[in-house]
C-alpha positions as CSV (number, residue, x, y, z in Angstrom):
1,I,64.9,115.0,98.9
2,M,67.3,116.7,101.3
3,A,66.3,119.1,103.9
4,E,67.0,122.7,103.2
5,T,67.9,125.6,105.5
6,L,66.3,128.9,105.4
7,K,68.0,132.0,107.1
8,T,66.2,135.0,108.5
9,D,67.9,138.0,110.4
10,S,67.5,136.1,113.7
11,F,67.6,132.3,113.1
12,E,68.2,129.5,110.8
13,M,65.6,126.7,110.4
14,R,65.7,123.5,108.5
15,Y,62.7,122.2,106.5
16,S,61.8,119.7,103.9
17,K,59.7,120.4,100.9
18,F,58.0,117.8,98.8
19,G,54.9,117.0,96.8
20,E,53.3,119.1,93.9
21,G,50.2,121.2,93.8
22,E,49.2,124.7,94.2
23,K,47.6,124.1,97.6
24,I,50.0,124.2,100.5
25,F,50.1,121.8,103.4
26,V,52.3,122.6,106.4
27,I,53.5,120.0,109.0
28,I,54.8,121.1,112.4
29,P,55.9,118.1,114.5
30,G,55.9,117.7,118.3
31,I,58.8,117.3,120.7
32,S,61.4,114.7,119.8
33,L,64.9,113.7,120.9
34,K,66.1,113.7,117.3
35,S,64.9,116.1,114.5
36,V,62.1,114.7,112.6
37,L,64.0,115.7,109.4
38,N,66.4,112.7,110.2
39,S,63.4,110.6,109.2
40,E,62.2,112.8,106.4
41,G,61.9,109.7,104.1
42,A,59.4,108.0,106.4
43,V,57.4,111.3,106.6
44,I,57.3,111.7,102.9
45,R,56.0,108.2,102.6
46,Q,53.3,108.6,105.3
47,Y,51.9,111.8,103.6
48,K,52.2,110.8,100.0
49,K,48.5,110.9,99.4
50,I,48.5,114.5,100.5
51,A,51.6,115.3,98.5
52,A,49.8,114.0,95.4
53,N,48.0,117.4,95.2
54,H,49.7,119.6,97.7
55,T,53.1,121.1,98.1
56,C,54.1,120.0,101.6
57,Y,56.4,121.7,103.9
58,L,57.8,119.9,107.1
59,F,59.4,122.4,109.5
60,D,61.9,121.7,112.2
61,R,62.5,124.1,115.1
62,I,65.2,126.8,114.7
63,T,68.7,125.3,114.7
64,K,70.1,127.1,117.7
65,F,67.9,127.3,120.8
66,P,67.9,130.1,123.4
67,Q,68.0,128.9,126.9
68,E,64.4,129.7,127.2
69,Y,62.2,129.2,124.2
70,S,58.4,129.6,124.6
71,V,55.8,128.0,122.4
72,K,54.6,131.5,121.4
73,Q,58.2,132.3,120.2
74,M,58.5,129.0,118.4
75,A,55.2,129.9,116.6
76,E,56.5,133.4,115.7
77,D,59.7,131.9,114.2
78,T,57.7,129.3,112.2
79,A,55.4,132.1,111.0
80,A,58.5,134.1,110.0
81,A,59.8,131.0,108.1
82,M,56.4,130.6,106.3
83,Q,56.5,134.2,105.3
84,K,60.1,133.9,104.1
85,L,58.9,131.1,101.9
86,N,55.9,133.1,100.7
87,I,53.5,130.6,102.2
88,K,50.0,131.8,103.0
89,N,46.5,130.3,103.1
90,A,48.1,126.9,104.0
91,V,46.4,123.9,105.6
92,V,48.4,123.7,108.8
93,F,48.8,120.4,110.7
94,G,50.4,120.3,114.0
95,T,51.0,117.3,116.3
96,S,51.4,117.6,120.1
97,Q,53.6,120.7,120.7
98,G,53.3,121.3,117.0
99,G,49.6,121.6,117.5
100,M,50.3,124.3,120.2
101,I,52.5,126.1,117.7
102,A,49.9,125.8,115.0
103,Q,47.2,127.3,117.3
104,S,49.4,130.3,118.0
105,I,50.1,130.9,114.4
106,A,46.3,130.7,113.5
107,I,45.6,133.3,116.3
108,N,48.3,135.8,115.6
109,H,48.8,135.2,111.7
110,P,45.4,134.2,110.4
111,E,46.4,135.0,106.8
112,L,48.9,132.0,106.9
113,V,46.2,129.5,107.8
114,S,43.2,128.3,105.7
115,K,42.5,125.1,107.6
116,L,43.8,124.0,110.9
117,I,44.4,120.4,111.9
118,L,45.4,119.7,115.5
119,A,46.5,116.2,116.7
120,S,47.1,115.0,120.2
121,T,47.4,118.5,121.5
122,A,46.1,121.2,124.1
123,S,45.4,124.8,124.6
124,R,46.4,124.7,128.2
125,I,48.2,122.4,130.7
126,N,46.6,120.6,133.5
127,E,48.3,119.1,136.5
128,K,48.6,115.7,135.0
129,A,50.3,116.9,131.9
130,K,52.6,119.2,133.9
131,N,53.8,116.2,136.0
132,I,54.6,114.3,132.7
133,F,56.6,117.3,131.3
134,D,58.4,117.8,134.6
135,S,59.5,114.2,134.7
136,W,60.8,114.3,131.2
137,V,62.9,117.4,132.2
138,L,64.1,115.7,135.3
139,Y,65.0,112.5,133.5
140,A,66.8,114.6,130.7
141,K,68.8,116.4,133.3
142,T,69.6,113.5,135.8
143,K,69.2,110.0,134.2
144,P,71.0,107.9,131.5
145,V,69.5,108.7,128.1
146,Q,68.1,105.2,127.8
147,E,65.9,105.8,130.8
148,L,64.7,109.0,129.4
149,I,63.8,107.4,126.1
150,S,62.0,104.6,127.9
151,L,60.0,107.0,129.9
152,F,59.1,109.1,126.8
153,V,58.1,106.2,124.7
154,S,55.9,104.8,127.5
155,D,54.2,108.1,128.0
156,V,53.6,108.7,124.3
157,Y,52.6,105.3,122.9
158,S,50.2,102.5,123.5
159,E,51.3,99.4,125.5
160,E,51.0,97.3,122.4
161,F,53.2,99.6,120.4
162,C,55.7,99.8,123.2
163,E,56.0,96.0,123.4
164,T,56.8,95.7,119.7
165,Y,59.0,98.9,119.2
166,K,60.4,100.3,122.5
167,N,63.6,98.5,122.4
168,A,64.2,99.5,118.9
169,L,63.4,103.1,119.6
170,I,65.8,103.1,122.6
171,S,68.6,101.7,120.4
172,I,67.9,104.3,117.7
173,L,67.7,107.2,120.0
174,S,70.3,106.4,122.7
175,D,73.1,108.1,120.7
176,A,71.4,111.4,121.3
177,T,73.9,114.2,121.8
178,E,74.0,116.6,124.8
179,E,72.8,119.3,122.4
180,E,69.8,117.1,121.4
181,I,69.0,116.3,125.1
182,S,69.3,120.0,125.8
183,R,66.8,120.9,123.0
184,F,64.4,118.2,124.2
185,T,64.5,119.7,127.7
186,I,63.9,123.3,126.5
187,M,61.0,122.1,124.3
188,S,59.5,120.2,127.2
189,D,59.8,123.2,129.6
190,A,58.1,125.4,126.9
191,C,54.9,123.4,127.2
192,L,54.5,124.3,130.8
193,G,53.9,127.9,130.0
194,L,51.2,127.2,127.3
195,S,48.0,129.0,127.3
196,T,46.2,129.7,124.0
197,Y,42.8,128.8,125.5
198,D,41.6,132.4,126.1
199,E,42.5,133.4,122.5
200,L,41.0,130.4,120.6
201,E,37.9,132.4,119.5
202,K,40.2,134.5,117.4
203,I,40.6,131.5,115.1
204,K,38.0,131.6,112.4
205,C,39.2,129.0,109.9
206,P,37.7,125.5,109.9
207,A,39.5,123.2,112.4
208,F,39.8,119.5,112.9
209,V,40.8,117.9,116.2
210,L,42.2,114.3,116.2
211,G,43.2,112.5,119.3
212,S,42.9,109.3,121.3
213,K,40.8,108.5,124.4
214,Q,43.8,106.8,125.9
215,D,46.2,109.7,125.6
216,K,48.2,109.7,128.8
217,L,49.5,113.3,128.2
218,F,46.3,115.2,127.3
219,D,43.2,113.6,128.7
220,M,39.8,113.7,126.9
221,Q,38.6,116.9,128.8
222,T,41.8,118.7,127.5
223,Q,41.3,117.5,124.0
224,T,37.5,118.2,124.0
225,E,37.6,121.7,125.4
226,L,40.0,122.5,122.5
227,A,37.6,121.1,120.0
228,Q,34.6,122.8,121.4
229,K,36.2,126.3,121.6
230,L,37.2,125.9,118.1
231,D,33.8,124.3,117.0
232,A,36.0,121.8,115.3
233,Q,35.3,118.5,113.6
234,T,36.7,115.7,115.7
235,F,37.9,112.1,115.5
236,F,39.1,110.3,118.7
237,Y,40.6,106.8,118.7
238,D,39.4,104.4,121.3
239,N,42.6,102.4,121.9
240,L,45.6,104.2,120.8
241,S,47.7,106.8,122.8
242,H,49.3,110.3,122.4
243,G,51.5,109.3,119.3
244,F,48.5,107.7,117.3
245,Y,49.9,109.4,114.2
246,D,53.0,106.9,114.4
247,E,50.7,104.0,115.1
248,D,48.0,104.2,112.6
249,R,49.0,104.8,109.1
250,H,45.3,105.5,108.0
251,F,45.0,108.7,109.9
252,V,46.2,110.6,106.8
253,E,43.0,109.6,105.1
254,K,40.9,111.2,107.8
255,I,42.9,114.4,107.2
256,L,42.4,114.2,103.5
257,D,38.7,113.9,103.9
258,F,38.7,117.2,106.0
259,V,41.2,119.0,103.6
260,N,39.1,118.1,100.5
261,A,35.7,118.9,102.1
């Protein structure tokens, strides 16, 4: 399967489509140095149980970023892409910044979302999270890319995962281009302006919030207030971190239980 590009009047966006089924499952990824579509094969393997009876769409961000690109605008662009592909009543799954985008879509385009799944995400940014995003931006602008990757990986993954995979991730990502680093910076900056908290009651569809008690980016208070405001089902890992969805392959089964309920 190769990524496709859709064009609207105002942007181009790459996406991948896989699986079969009348029901639609949309995946909106978080911030990364390289497009998630570079590893679409791994994503397709990870979600194969969902793809067995869903048509799945994995969306990237738009191909050309403006200098400032808010989470709300990312959500509007993703909603426009869904509309262009005639997607509605989809199960929408967002991780990290993708979860912020998914919340905004559910608030402003409820017809697009039948169920909402939010992983390692927030509806507003506290001081601790702000400091982490600020340091990512600072490193992206001033440090060698290896140091940025090292910081990012340490902030996102558990110590155990870092011990095993950190060096591999540094070598995989350290050829990031200036454009990729610029995109990373703009995406990180966008999180600082996030606030969907006061609009969450507009979301009427069933919601499921997954996270980890050891998330360094979004603490339990941040994750719990989101879940409570949405009256969502929840699952929190005891010992993983922000990027639990890369660490635990079984989380897809938890999603399937919610989707099929």
